[in-house]
N, C-alpha and C positions, 0 to 999 in steps of 0.2 A: 325754561318752565314746563313747555308741553312734554319735554323730554322726562322730567321728574314725575309728571303725573302719569304718563303711560308707564313708568317704571312702577310707581306706587300702586296703579290698578293691577298691574300683573303680580307683583309681589302679595298683595291683600286678597287676593281671590279666594283663597280658602278661609281666610278670616272672615270675609263679607258673607261667604255662604253659611258659616257657623252663626253669624249674626242673625242671618235670616231665619235659621231654624230656632234659634233662642226666641226672636220675636213671635214667630209662629206658636211657639210652645207657650210663651206667655199669654197669647190671645185664647189658645185653647184652655189654659188653666183659668183664665178670668170667666170664661163662660162656664167652666165647671163651678167655680166658686159661687157666682151669681145664680145656678141653676140651683145648687144645693141649697142656698139660702132663701131662695123663693121670691128673689127680687127681679128676675129676669123678666122683662116687659112691663113692670110696674114702675121702676125708678130709673129712668134712662140715664140721669146725672150719676146716680150711684154705680150703674153698670160702667159708665165710662171711667170712672174714677177707680174701680176696681181692675178694668183693664189696662189703664195706664200704669198703676202700681205694678200689675203682674207682669206686664212687659217689661218694664225698667227693672224690676227685681230679678227676673229672669235673665236678662242681659247682663247684669253685674254679677250675679252669683254664678252664671255659666261660663262667664269670660273668667273667672277665679280658677276654674278647672281647665278650661278649653284653650285659652291663650298660651298656656305654657306649654301645650302640644304643638300648635301650629306654628309657634316662634320658631322652631327648629327648621321647617321647611321655608318659611320666610326668610330666614338668615342665609340658608344654602342658596336660595334662589337669588337674593338681593346680591350676594358676594359673587356669584356666577355671572351676573349681569354687570360686573365691574363697577358696583356702587362702594364707595368707601363706607368704614364703619359709622362715621360721623353723619354722613347723608343718610344711610339706612336708619340709624337711630332716630334721626329728626323725622323722617318720614313716617315712621310708626307712631311716634308721639303727636304728630300732626293730625293722623288719620284716627287715633284713639280720642283726641279732643274732639274731633268733628263727629265721630259717632256718639260721643256722650251728648253732644248738643243736639243732634237729630233726634235720639231717643228721649231727650229732655224736653223737645218742643211741645208735644202734646201735655207732658205732666205740667209744665208751666202755664199752658193755656186753662186746663183744668183746674189746677190748684193755684189760680192766680191770686188767692188771698194768702198764700205761703210761699212767697216767692224767695224770701231769705232761706227758708229751710231747704228748698229745691236746690238752690245755687249751693249751698254747703254740702249737700249730699253728692253734688256734681263734683266738686273740688275732693271731697273724701273719697268718691270712687275712682278718681283719677289717681289719688294718692297710693289707694290700694293696689291698683294695676302696677303701679312703679314699684311698689315693695314686692308683690309678688313676682313680677318679672324679674326683679333686680335678684332676688333670693332663690327664687325656684326656677324660673324659666331659664335663665342664663345658665343655671347648673344642669339643667335637662339638656342643654344644648352641648354642654361641656360633657357630661357622664352619661347622657342617655336617659331611658325610662326609669333607670333604679332611682334618680334623683327624683322623678315624679311620684313614683309610689312613696317615696319618704314623705314628699310635700303632701300628698293625698292623705297619708295617715296622721301627719301632724295637724292637717286642717281639721279634720274630724275630731281629732283629740282636743283641740282648741274648742270646736263647735260644742261638744259634749261636756268638757271639763269646766268652761267658764261659768254656765249656769250652776254647776255642782259646788264649784268653788264660792259662788255668791250665796249659796244656801248654807255652806259650812261657816264660811267667815262674814257675817253680817256687814262689817265695815267695807269690805270689797264690793258687796252688792250695793251699799250705800254710794260709793264712789261710781259704780257704773250707772247708777240712776241720776246722780248728780250729771254726770257726763251727757247721758241722753238728753236731760232737761236742758242743759247749757246749749246743745245743737238745735234742739227743737223750739226753745225760747228765741223770739225775734225782738225782744226788747232790752234786756239786760245784759251787760258785759260782751257785747256783740265784738268790740275790738280784741278783746283778749281771745274769745273763741276764734275769730278769723285769724288772729296771729298764730294760734296753735294748729289750726288746720293747714295753714301755708308752710309753717315749719315742718310739718308731718309731710306734705307733697314735696317741698323742696329737698328735704333729706332723702325721701324715697326715690326722687329723680336722680340725685346725685348717686345713691347706690346703684340703681339701675345702670346708669352709664359706666361708672367704674367697673362693675362685674361684667358689663357687656364689652367694653374696650379691651379686657384681658383674656377673652376667651382666645384660645390658640386657634391660629387660622386652620391648621390641618385637622383640628377636630371639627370646626364649623363646616368644612367643605369636605 
């Protein structure tokens, strides 16, 4: 066990440095927001809420871009240490879950009246990581930065295109609104919502593993 912990620490060095930068960026962003709104020093609870939200949001959104880059270094280092693909995949998933838990602890404390929503967002974030790593990250390892720029462009097209589509097609906008309400609502249809979230996570996990294990060794190392 100690051997795997030492390997995990060595493999994830770059990732954890990135996470520290994202957290610090979230803290700075939260102070900028509270200063601009005039709440700094007047409503401590609101400041803490903004800080927790900014840190968590900075971590999740930043990871969507940066994880696919640091994955290449992690895989090369892990395989060079003699770790099997299965072990390396398991180590990365365990560390990601622990990261989400650590980031979420302050959020759970501050938003203790919205625990259901926070747990859903944790699961959705993990699922997003699985899909991003499975579709984009593993292709970056295989094909290099060309795949990253394709993912980067596609991500921004989706971010800008979805709101536009919601304006053009009202039914699509209503669907997105109902989806957001279902996630935020902690009372009705929770079993259906959790089944959908878990399906999203499990399929993403499977896609990540299938694309990861098929990466040619000569490209990874």
